[in-house]
Rosetta silent file (secondary structure, phi, psi, omega in degrees, C-alpha in Angstrom):
SEQUENCE: MDVVFKKPHALTDAPLHYCPGCTHGIIHRLVAEVIDELGIEGETIGVASVGCSVMAYDYFNVDFVQAAHGRAPAVATGVKRSDPSKIVFTYQGDGDLAAIGTAETVHSAARRENITVIFVNNAIYGMTGGQMAPTTLPNMVTQTSPYGRNVEAVGYPVKVCELLSEVDGAAYLERVAVNNVANIRKAKAAIKKAFQNQLDGKGFSLVEVVSTCPTNWGLTPAKALEFVETDMLPYYPLGVYKDIYAEGGEK
SCORE:     score description
SCORE:     0.000 S_00000001
   1 L     0.000  134.968  178.345   -3.208    3.288  -35.634 S_00000001
   2 L   -70.078  139.487  175.860   -2.655    0.830  -32.799 S_00000001
   3 L   -84.834  122.225 -179.053   -3.024    2.206  -29.284 S_00000001
   4 L  -106.300  -13.666 -179.062    0.152    1.514  -27.318 S_00000001
   5 L  -159.058  132.506  176.777   -0.625    3.535  -24.195 S_00000001
   6 L  -155.198  164.552  177.854   -3.782    4.942  -22.654 S_00000001
   7 L   -70.603  134.931  177.253   -5.280    5.885  -19.320 S_00000001
   8 L   -61.218  141.948  179.107   -6.862    2.945  -17.513 S_00000001
   9 L   -63.605  -28.798 -178.441  -10.656    3.057  -17.566 S_00000001
  10 L   -73.217   -5.642  171.856  -10.658    2.388  -13.820 S_00000001
  11 E   -98.874  138.819  175.375   -9.063    5.821  -13.278 S_00000001
  12 L   -78.480  178.225  177.402  -11.265    8.914  -13.429 S_00000001
  13 L   -90.827    4.907 -178.704  -10.274   12.104  -15.239 S_00000001
  14 L   -65.367  131.842  175.890   -9.855   14.003  -11.959 S_00000001
  15 L   -64.511  136.527  178.906   -6.440   15.689  -11.629 S_00000001
  16 L   -71.010  144.536 -178.637   -4.418   14.141   -8.814 S_00000001
  17 L   -93.427    1.184 -172.939   -3.773   16.392   -5.821 S_00000001
  18 L   -70.652  155.756  179.900   -0.444   14.797   -4.883 S_00000001
  19 L   -65.420  155.136  175.309    2.806   16.746   -4.675 S_00000001
  20 L   -56.963  131.717  178.658    5.207   16.718   -7.655 S_00000001
  21 L    88.758  -10.510  176.985    7.286   13.554   -7.566 S_00000001
  22 L   -67.244  136.726 -176.562    4.971   11.680   -5.198 S_00000001
  23 L   -92.552    7.423  172.469    4.610    8.097   -6.356 S_00000001
  24 H   -55.361  -39.273 -178.468    1.003    7.689   -5.196 S_00000001
  25 H   -61.319  -40.053  177.523    0.015    8.485   -8.784 S_00000001
  26 H   -63.096  -44.792 -177.783    2.072    5.593  -10.132 S_00000001
  27 H   -66.091  -40.064  175.436    0.555    3.206   -7.599 S_00000001
  28 H   -56.309  -46.073 -178.301   -2.965    4.418   -8.419 S_00000001
  29 H   -62.634  -42.005  179.917   -2.323    3.682  -12.064 S_00000001
  30 H   -61.433  -44.309  177.556   -1.030    0.191  -11.321 S_00000001
  31 H   -60.818  -43.906 -179.007   -4.113   -0.633   -9.264 S_00000001
  32 H   -65.636  -40.153  177.808   -6.357    0.737  -12.027 S_00000001
  33 H   -61.369  -40.918  179.304   -4.530   -1.237  -14.733 S_00000001
  34 H   -65.247  -42.907  177.984   -5.011   -4.425  -12.726 S_00000001
  35 H   -59.827  -43.326  177.150   -8.718   -3.717  -12.255 S_00000001
  36 H   -60.914  -50.288 -174.060   -9.030   -3.195  -16.019 S_00000001
  37 H   -65.806  -31.816  178.558   -7.093   -6.319  -16.930 S_00000001
  38 H   -86.032   -7.952  178.508   -9.059   -8.524  -14.542 S_00000001
  39 L    65.047   38.971 -173.366  -12.360   -7.049  -15.747 S_00000001
  40 L  -116.698   14.565 -175.597  -13.587   -6.359  -12.218 S_00000001
  41 H   -55.252  -44.278 -177.225  -14.360   -2.637  -12.291 S_00000001
  42 H   -73.176  -12.006 -177.812  -18.090   -3.150  -11.781 S_00000001
  43 H  -112.292    4.168 -173.779  -17.546   -5.564   -8.910 S_00000001
  44 E   -98.505  139.346  175.085  -14.814   -3.716   -7.012 S_00000001
  45 E  -127.909  122.972  177.672  -15.250   -1.691   -3.824 S_00000001
  46 E   -96.633  155.736  174.668  -12.363    0.323   -2.435 S_00000001
  47 E  -122.990  116.262 -178.046  -11.876    1.476    1.132 S_00000001
  48 E   -85.815  141.552  178.311  -10.096    4.811    1.517 S_00000001
  49 L   -95.265 -172.420  173.025   -7.872    5.470    4.509 S_00000001
  50 L  -106.502  127.282 -176.974   -6.973    8.737    6.214 S_00000001
  51 L   152.906 -160.056 -179.825   -3.784   10.331    4.928 S_00000001
  52 L   -59.138  -29.789 -177.510   -2.499   11.692    1.639 S_00000001
  53 L   -92.612   18.677 -175.050   -4.630    9.121   -0.195 S_00000001
  54 L   -60.306  -27.916 -178.559   -7.808   10.086    1.651 S_00000001
  55 L   -97.797   27.994  178.623   -9.412   11.257   -1.605 S_00000001
  56 H   -56.341  -29.030 -179.319   -8.744    8.013   -3.483 S_00000001
  57 H   -63.208  -19.434  176.911  -12.485    7.807   -4.098 S_00000001
  58 H   -79.078  -16.528 -168.145  -12.127   10.733   -6.515 S_00000001
  59 L  -108.529  -13.162 -179.103   -9.597    8.892   -8.654 S_00000001
  60 E  -114.462  139.020  178.022  -11.010    5.401   -9.189 S_00000001
  61 L   -84.041   47.025  176.096  -14.100    4.490  -11.233 S_00000001
  62 L  -134.386  162.459  175.385  -15.262    2.061   -8.564 S_00000001
  63 E   -65.175  147.993 -179.067  -17.445    2.372   -5.492 S_00000001
  64 E  -137.918  150.904  171.742  -15.616    3.512   -2.367 S_00000001
  65 E  -121.402  136.495  176.121  -16.166    3.637    1.369 S_00000001
  66 E   -92.123  123.823  179.114  -14.332    6.128    3.571 S_00000001
  67 L   -98.218  155.796  169.817  -12.938    4.545    6.742 S_00000001
  68 L   -66.959  165.028 -174.177  -11.911    6.213    9.968 S_00000001
  69 L   -56.725  120.116  176.575   -8.184    6.530   10.542 S_00000001
  70 L    83.831   -6.194 -171.438   -6.588    3.075   10.573 S_00000001
  71 L   -97.560    8.374 -174.910   -9.862    1.201   10.310 S_00000001
  72 H   -56.280  -43.971  179.140   -9.821    0.353    6.605 S_00000001
  73 H   -63.398  -33.912  177.618   -9.218   -3.416    7.064 S_00000001
  74 H   -68.363  -42.095  177.462  -12.094   -3.611    9.547 S_00000001
  75 H   -64.548  -43.776  179.119  -14.395   -1.741    7.156 S_00000001
  76 H   -60.982  -37.062  177.094  -13.231   -3.936    4.267 S_00000001
  77 H   -59.526  -46.177  179.740  -13.997   -7.005    6.370 S_00000001
  78 H   -64.148  -41.693  179.643  -17.570   -5.831    6.868 S_00000001
  79 H   -64.216  -46.586 -177.241  -18.041   -4.991    3.189 S_00000001
  80 H   -66.186  -41.628 -179.426  -16.609   -8.320    2.016 S_00000001
  81 H   -70.327  -29.058  178.921  -18.581  -10.397    4.490 S_00000001
  82 H   -73.771  -28.246  176.756  -21.808   -8.596    3.612 S_00000001
  83 L  -147.904   85.419 -176.632  -21.307   -9.406   -0.089 S_00000001
  84 L   -60.962  -13.803 -179.688  -18.545  -11.978   -0.715 S_00000001
  85 L   -75.625  -16.770 -178.684  -19.037  -11.641   -4.481 S_00000001
  86 L   -82.506  153.177  175.284  -17.440   -8.181   -4.452 S_00000001
  87 E   -98.516  115.814 -171.720  -13.719   -7.514   -4.798 S_00000001
  88 E  -115.998  128.200  177.563  -12.728   -5.360   -1.830 S_00000001
  89 E  -134.322  150.808  171.788   -9.424   -3.562   -1.417 S_00000001
  90 E  -108.139  153.252  176.358   -7.963   -1.005    0.961 S_00000001
  91 E  -129.944  109.132 -168.489   -5.477    1.693    0.015 S_00000001
  92 E  -135.621  148.071  173.116   -3.505    2.828    3.064 S_00000001
  93 E   -94.008  175.267 -176.957   -0.381    4.716    4.040 S_00000001
  94 H   -70.995  -32.827  177.091    2.077    3.815    6.770 S_00000001
  95 H   -68.376  -21.026  178.601    0.764    6.403    9.214 S_00000001
  96 H   -90.776  -57.117 -172.428   -2.645    4.782    8.846 S_00000001
  97 H   -74.793  -39.763 -171.187   -1.924    1.062    8.591 S_00000001
  98 H   -96.562    3.813  179.883    1.189    0.735   10.757 S_00000001
  99 H  -121.371  -94.530 -177.994    0.179    3.090   13.578 S_00000001
 100 H   -66.989  -19.884 -178.799   -3.424    3.593   14.623 S_00000001
 101 L  -101.526   13.018 -176.890   -4.476    0.737   12.327 S_00000001
 102 H   -59.063  -45.303 -177.291   -2.032   -1.923   13.495 S_00000001
 103 H   -62.192  -45.269 -179.237   -4.656   -3.935   15.382 S_00000001
 104 H   -62.253  -38.371 -179.729   -7.109   -3.935   12.474 S_00000001
 105 H   -66.975  -50.328 -176.884   -4.358   -5.029   10.094 S_00000001
 106 H   -61.683  -44.128 -174.794   -3.012   -7.831   12.264 S_00000001
 107 H   -78.230  -27.038  171.618   -6.408   -9.282   13.107 S_00000001
 108 H   -64.549  -40.331  176.866   -7.720   -9.090    9.539 S_00000001
 109 H   -66.908  -42.690 -178.242   -4.677  -11.115    8.546 S_00000001
 110 H   -61.743  -34.314  178.779   -5.121  -13.506   11.473 S_00000001
 111 L   -82.829   -2.762 -175.594   -8.710  -14.202   10.385 S_00000001
 112 L    51.069   48.246  175.586   -7.499  -14.662    6.791 S_00000001
 113 L   -61.093  138.381 -176.627  -10.107  -12.217    5.571 S_00000001
 114 L   -84.430   68.031  179.832  -10.429  -12.503    1.798 S_00000001
 115 L  -130.158  166.597  178.736   -9.439   -8.890    1.079 S_00000001
 116 E  -117.008  129.621 -178.872   -6.596   -7.105   -0.703 S_00000001
 117 E  -116.504  122.883  173.322   -4.514   -4.467    1.080 S_00000001
 118 E  -103.531  113.454 -172.488   -2.369   -1.949   -0.794 S_00000001
 119 E  -113.281  115.900 -176.852    0.035   -0.488    1.760 S_00000001
 120 E  -101.002  116.528 -175.906    2.102    2.576    0.765 S_00000001
 121 E  -109.782  104.267  174.781    5.223    3.052    2.886 S_00000001
 122 L  -115.481   14.083  169.229    6.973    6.412    2.526 S_00000001
 123 L    65.164   24.444 -177.990    8.381    6.433    6.069 S_00000001
 124 L  -163.888  156.329  168.940    6.630    9.626    7.144 S_00000001
 125 E   -81.375  108.143 -174.607    3.278   11.241    7.949 S_00000001
 126 L   -83.066  -50.807 -172.053    2.748   13.127    4.708 S_00000001
 127 L   -62.987  -33.068 -173.018   -0.665   14.804    4.927 S_00000001
 128 L   -94.592    5.083  170.645   -0.090   16.377    8.345 S_00000001
 129 L   114.628   12.408  171.894    3.256   17.965    7.571 S_00000001
 130 L    93.212   38.979  177.217    6.055   15.428    7.795 S_00000001
 131 E   -83.202  162.459  177.311    6.028   13.980   11.293 S_00000001
 132 L   -63.911  134.078  179.730    7.873   10.814   12.316 S_00000001
 133 L  -110.562  169.879  176.033    5.891    7.684   11.466 S_00000001
 134 L   -58.915  -23.271 -177.158    6.202    4.111   12.748 S_00000001
 135 L   -97.654   -1.385  179.813    8.157    3.375    9.556 S_00000001
 136 L   -57.770  134.185 -175.727   10.554    6.346    9.753 S_00000001
 137 L   -68.350  153.338  173.457   14.131    5.110    9.373 S_00000001
 138 L   -56.305  135.496  179.379   16.655    5.249   12.233 S_00000001
 139 L    69.734    4.754  179.578   18.343    8.677   12.327 S_00000001
 140 L   -75.761  133.679 -178.445   15.917   10.018    9.697 S_00000001
 141 L   -84.154  130.249  173.466   15.052   13.685   10.178 S_00000001
 142 E  -137.614 -179.890  179.232   11.377   14.660   10.349 S_00000001
 143 L   -62.796  -30.624 -179.208    9.397   17.539   11.854 S_00000001
 144 L  -106.061    5.025  170.115    9.094   15.643   15.127 S_00000001
 145 E  -136.375   65.299 -172.528   12.577   14.112   15.031 S_00000001
 146 L   -64.147  -17.975  177.097   14.652   17.151   14.001 S_00000001
 147 L  -104.949   11.038 -178.714   17.866   15.480   15.170 S_00000001
 148 L    98.568  152.001  179.888   16.973   12.164   13.558 S_00000001
 149 L   -66.413  117.768  178.625   14.966    9.200   14.832 S_00000001
 150 L   -94.610  104.058 -174.450   16.552    8.078   18.089 S_00000001
 151 H   -67.283  -24.740  177.610   15.695    4.398   18.369 S_00000001
 152 H   -69.234  -27.887 -178.920   16.740    4.311   22.027 S_00000001
 153 H   -93.400  -38.569 -171.899   14.080    6.883   22.821 S_00000001
 154 H  -120.115    1.056  177.649   11.245    6.051   20.400 S_00000001
 155 L    89.190  179.007 -175.279   11.943    2.512   19.254 S_00000001
 156 L   -95.928  158.551  176.463   12.649    0.931   15.898 S_00000001
 157 L   -60.983  149.327  177.912   10.673    1.177   12.654 S_00000001
 158 L   -87.658  123.377  176.418    7.850   -1.298   12.127 S_00000001
 159 L   -98.998  100.649 -168.882    8.500   -3.739    9.288 S_00000001
 160 H   -65.667  -46.547 -178.755    4.972   -4.692    8.291 S_00000001
 161 H   -62.030  -43.173  178.992    5.692   -7.602    5.928 S_00000001
 162 H   -63.793  -41.861  179.448    8.082   -9.195    8.392 S_00000001
 163 H   -61.183  -50.078 -175.840    5.588   -8.699   11.227 S_00000001
 164 H   -72.795  -19.739  179.903    2.653  -10.190    9.343 S_00000001
 165 L   -63.854  -19.690  177.864    4.711  -13.093    8.023 S_00000001
 166 L   -90.574   -1.395  178.093    4.455  -14.588   11.517 S_00000001
 167 L   -89.866  119.062 -173.146    0.656  -14.372   11.471 S_00000001
 168 L   -57.793  -33.337 -174.450   -0.708  -17.777   10.476 S_00000001
 169 L   -76.543  -19.194 -179.236   -3.730  -16.348    8.656 S_00000001
 170 L   -65.027  131.384 -176.838   -1.815  -14.139    6.219 S_00000001
 171 L   -97.276  -41.886 -174.662   -1.848  -15.730    2.760 S_00000001
 172 E  -146.375  124.696  179.123    0.326  -13.477    0.590 S_00000001
 173 E  -134.799  125.408  176.408    2.748  -10.697    1.554 S_00000001
 174 E  -142.383  140.497  174.599    5.131   -8.960   -0.821 S_00000001
 175 E  -107.256  129.598 -178.324    7.162   -5.768   -0.608 S_00000001
 176 E  -131.279  177.708  177.324    7.761   -3.886   -3.846 S_00000001
 177 E  -143.033  164.610 -179.686    8.916   -0.421   -4.925 S_00000001
 178 L  -130.493   36.460 -176.348    8.142    2.042   -7.705 S_00000001
 179 L   -91.310   -6.618  174.739   11.442    3.931   -7.944 S_00000001
 180 L  -155.630  171.416 -173.734   12.400    2.640  -11.390 S_00000001
 181 H   -61.759  -44.019 -178.747   10.829    0.928  -14.391 S_00000001
 182 H   -61.022  -43.649 -179.983   11.905   -2.585  -13.419 S_00000001
 183 H   -69.716  -33.282  177.068   10.486   -2.228   -9.930 S_00000001
 184 H   -62.427  -42.326  178.934    7.266   -0.700  -11.257 S_00000001
 185 H   -63.224  -41.366  178.089    6.723   -3.772  -13.439 S_00000001
 186 H   -67.396  -36.522  178.651    7.310   -6.069  -10.477 S_00000001
 187 H   -62.548  -42.598  179.020    4.979   -3.960   -8.335 S_00000001
 188 H   -62.834  -41.301  179.513    2.184   -4.345  -10.849 S_00000001
 189 H   -61.601  -39.798  179.068    2.656   -8.116  -10.942 S_00000001
 190 H   -67.140  -43.043  179.268    2.415   -8.278   -7.148 S_00000001
 191 H   -62.902  -41.496  179.171   -0.709   -6.104   -7.069 S_00000001
 192 H   -63.392  -40.512  178.750   -2.317   -8.252   -9.752 S_00000001
 193 H   -64.107  -39.374  179.957   -1.544  -11.388   -7.788 S_00000001
 194 H   -63.332  -37.849  176.611   -3.061   -9.876   -4.638 S_00000001
 195 H   -73.304  -40.292  179.445   -6.313   -9.164   -6.497 S_00000001
 196 H   -63.597  -37.249  176.778   -6.274  -12.556   -8.222 S_00000001
 197 H   -57.137  -41.453  178.901   -5.861  -14.243   -4.845 S_00000001
 198 H   -66.519  -42.091  176.497   -9.080  -12.630   -3.726 S_00000001
 199 H   -58.547  -34.466 -178.302  -10.870  -13.746   -6.871 S_00000001
 200 L   -88.654    1.903  177.929   -9.652  -17.270   -6.125 S_00000001
 201 L    71.001   29.665 -173.922  -10.761  -17.087   -2.483 S_00000001
 202 L   -87.389  -11.130  174.782   -7.242  -17.483   -1.126 S_00000001
 203 L   103.445 -166.323 -169.048   -7.503  -14.995    1.718 S_00000001
 204 L   -57.726  119.796  177.739   -5.619  -12.010    3.104 S_00000001
 205 E  -126.263  131.666  178.762   -3.138  -10.498    0.632 S_00000001
 206 E  -130.761  131.589  173.158   -1.038   -7.405    1.301 S_00000001
 207 E  -115.108  118.040  176.034    1.357   -5.617   -1.032 S_00000001
 208 E   -92.808  124.587 -178.536    3.670   -3.106    0.621 S_00000001
 209 E  -111.752  112.687  176.745    4.874   -0.460   -1.824 S_00000001
 210 E   -72.201  121.347 -168.733    7.975    1.484   -0.802 S_00000001
 211 L  -124.775 -176.036 -179.264    7.183    5.002   -1.943 S_00000001
 212 L  -117.803  161.301  169.688    8.509    8.579   -1.847 S_00000001
 213 L  -144.727   74.468 -174.842    7.566   11.833   -0.153 S_00000001
 214 H   -54.556  -40.608 -176.798    9.793   14.471   -1.782 S_00000001
 215 H   -61.057  -52.542 -175.527    8.056   17.394   -0.072 S_00000001
 216 H   -83.306  -16.801  171.473    8.408   16.159    3.492 S_00000001
 217 H   -79.810  -15.668 -177.871   11.766   14.492    2.886 S_00000001
 218 L    71.985   34.287 -177.231   13.035   17.863    1.662 S_00000001
 219 L  -126.288  158.369  170.543   14.313   16.375   -1.589 S_00000001
 220 L   -70.751  160.611  176.841   13.732   16.876   -5.287 S_00000001
 221 H   -53.619  -42.221 -179.446   11.692   14.147   -6.988 S_00000001
 222 H   -65.821  -43.844  179.246   14.847   12.701   -8.557 S_00000001
 223 H   -66.666  -31.659  178.222   16.752   12.732   -5.261 S_00000001
 224 H   -65.309  -39.980  176.892   13.762   11.131   -3.517 S_00000001
 225 H   -64.259  -37.422  176.503   13.920    8.192   -5.919 S_00000001
 226 H   -65.558  -38.335  179.752   17.628    7.867   -5.161 S_00000001
 227 H   -62.571  -37.716  175.679   16.850    7.931   -1.422 S_00000001
 228 H   -57.227  -47.160 -176.206   14.519    4.978   -1.884 S_00000001
 229 H   -68.342  -43.104 -171.685   17.343    2.992   -3.472 S_00000001
 230 H   -87.700  -27.742 -173.543   20.140    4.004   -1.105 S_00000001
 231 H  -118.704  -44.437 -175.710   18.317    4.297    2.232 S_00000001
 232 H   -73.157  -49.653 -172.874   14.824    2.787    2.165 S_00000001
 233 H   -68.414  -31.705  173.535   15.443   -0.509    0.393 S_00000001
 234 H   -61.887  -31.976  179.732   18.405   -1.590    2.539 S_00000001
 235 H   -87.169  -31.954  179.492   16.107   -1.303    5.575 S_00000001
 236 L  -118.538   79.065 -176.364   12.988   -2.563    3.805 S_00000001
 237 L   -63.101  141.678  179.394   14.230   -5.327    1.470 S_00000001
 238 L   -77.110  158.044  175.086   12.015   -6.182   -1.472 S_00000001
 239 E   139.526  174.415  176.689   10.592   -9.634   -2.019 S_00000001
 240 E   -85.701  121.862 -178.784    7.872  -12.133   -1.170 S_00000001
 241 E   -97.261  -20.505  175.210    7.607  -12.549    2.583 S_00000001
 242 E  -163.457  136.126  173.770    4.838  -15.110    2.551 S_00000001
 243 E  -153.602   93.600 -172.219    2.917  -17.025   -0.071 S_00000001
 244 L   -71.466  -13.070 -179.980    1.162  -20.042    1.351 S_00000001
 245 L  -101.129    2.164  175.257   -0.019  -21.158   -2.081 S_00000001
 246 L   -68.942  163.669 -179.232    3.422  -21.161   -3.672 S_00000001
 247 L   -56.678  125.143 -179.188    4.968  -24.501   -4.526 S_00000001
 248 L    85.787   -3.774 -179.012    5.766  -26.266   -1.289 S_00000001
 249 L   -86.133  172.951  177.354    3.812  -23.719    0.763 S_00000001
 250 L   -64.843  148.989  175.383    0.928  -24.237    3.143 S_00000001
 251 L  -114.615    0.000    0.000   -2.524  -24.726    1.616 S_00000001
């Protein structure tokens, strides 16, 4: 009998610790499928961030380094420069990459480091109990914004792809989502391109994945997926924000 579906070899058999309805599991699978399809499992090194995905090293059959909070791009830079033959990727949430790790992210892009960044944006600090994050939407209720995010008091959400698109060194930036089958397929294609860019020596590639946090949003898994469509995507539009190697782009 032909096999039509199986677990990627690049994923371990460890049960995921994520909450029901969290889309980290989907994103993990997409990354693992890409590693399998590119045949790079033995040459890949991941860098785990601090946040809900802190235990990513338990879930991937590749070597991993644990970075301090926000420092994953800096650690990935060191790993890649020490052995350029390796495929190095970071897996980071918005509370990690877009807050304490903003400097590391911006300057890794500015230097056009040949690394791949998987950035999961669920608009909240998930691991620590649902506090307002740099990406929390205007008027969105969190544990530390119980009356909604007041942009006059705390500022506006950080749009990472838009921000990095103005950095000359960034090579490829795309925002995707995993709230339905069509978007999941597009997300995988973007992740694969980000890894292929590294194989081709094209430089800094980041894929932002708009994700869910049903527990801290106070929604059911199904309602959380609807929230992505109705609230998240209007503020964080999907698409390619920079691709210097596309037809007509910078080389």
